[in-house]
C-alpha positions as CSV (number, residue, x, y, z in Angstrom):
1,X,0.0,0.0,0.0
2,X,1.4,3.4,-1.0
3,X,1.4,6.2,1.5
4,X,0.5,9.6,0.3
5,X,2.3,12.5,1.8
6,X,1.4,16.2,1.5
7,X,4.1,16.5,-1.2
8,X,2.3,14.0,-3.4
9,X,-1.3,15.4,-3.1
10,X,-2.5,17.6,-6.2
11,X,-2.3,21.3,-5.3
12,X,-5.7,22.8,-4.6
13,X,-6.1,26.5,-5.2
14,X,-7.5,28.4,-2.4
15,X,-10.4,30.7,-3.5
16,X,-11.9,33.7,-2.0
17,X,-15.4,35.2,-2.3
18,X,-16.2,38.8,-3.3
19,X,-17.5,39.4,0.2
20,X,-14.1,38.3,1.8
21,X,-12.3,40.7,-0.5
22,X,-14.6,43.6,0.4
23,X,-14.1,42.8,4.1
24,X,-10.3,42.5,3.8
25,X,-10.0,45.9,2.0
26,X,-12.3,47.4,4.5
27,X,-10.4,46.0,7.4
28,X,-7.1,47.3,6.1
29,X,-8.5,50.8,5.3
30,X,-10.4,50.9,8.6
31,X,-13.8,51.6,6.9
32,X,-17.0,49.5,6.2
33,X,-17.3,47.0,3.3
34,X,-20.4,49.1,2.3
35,X,-18.0,52.1,1.6
36,X,-15.7,49.8,-0.5
37,X,-18.6,48.7,-2.6
38,X,-19.9,52.2,-3.1
39,X,-16.5,53.7,-3.8
40,X,-14.8,51.3,-6.3
41,X,-11.7,53.4,-6.9
42,X,-9.2,52.7,-4.1
43,X,-7.3,56.3,-4.4
44,X,-10.7,58.0,-3.6
45,X,-11.1,56.0,-0.3
46,X,-9.8,58.1,2.7
47,X,-7.1,55.8,4.2
48,X,-5.8,54.6,0.9
49,X,-2.1,55.0,0.0
50,X,0.5,52.9,-1.6
51,X,1.4,51.3,1.8
52,X,-2.2,50.3,2.4
53,X,-2.4,48.9,-1.4
54,X,0.5,46.6,-0.2
55,X,-1.3,45.6,3.1
56,X,-4.4,44.7,1.1
57,X,-2.5,42.7,-1.4
58,X,-0.4,41.0,1.4
59,X,-3.7,40.2,3.3
60,X,-5.4,38.8,0.2
61,X,-2.3,36.8,-0.7
62,X,-2.3,35.2,2.8
63,X,-5.9,34.2,2.5
64,X,-5.2,32.7,-1.0
65,X,-2.1,30.7,0.2
66,X,0.5,32.9,-1.5
67,X,-1.1,32.7,-5.0
68,X,-0.7,36.4,-5.8
69,X,3.1,36.3,-6.0
70,X,3.1,35.1,-9.5
71,X,0.7,37.8,-10.9
72,X,2.4,40.2,-13.3
73,X,-0.5,42.6,-13.3
74,X,-1.1,43.0,-9.6
75,X,0.5,46.3,-9.4
76,X,-1.9,47.7,-11.9
77,X,-4.9,47.4,-9.4
78,X,-6.5,50.7,-9.0
79,X,-10.1,49.6,-8.2
80,X,-11.8,46.7,-6.4
81,X,-13.4,45.9,-9.7
82,X,-10.1,45.5,-11.4
83,X,-8.8,43.3,-8.6
84,X,-11.8,41.0,-8.8
85,X,-11.3,40.7,-12.5
86,X,-7.8,39.6,-12.2
87,X,-8.6,37.1,-9.5
88,X,-11.4,35.8,-11.8
89,X,-8.9,35.3,-14.7
90,X,-6.7,33.2,-12.3
91,X,-9.7,31.3,-11.1
92,X,-9.2,32.6,-7.5
93,X,-12.8,33.7,-7.0
94,X,-15.5,31.4,-5.4
């Protein structure tokens, strides 16, 4: 009988819901998810800056099991809609 180790298991992509994305962004920016939904452009949100953007991406990467590190277009994210579209293309949305 062959024993399976973690190394031999097929890798399963972690996925995140849109609601989790909004909650994560809201937590980093210290605002409500409703405000994030209403105001899609990140730079129009009060607490957004480049450091906050890195914190958002880092928090999402952690939730997704470090799957954002290989995305080339991650730095071009200027809106939640664009972020969600990028994650959809990579099949990371539930």
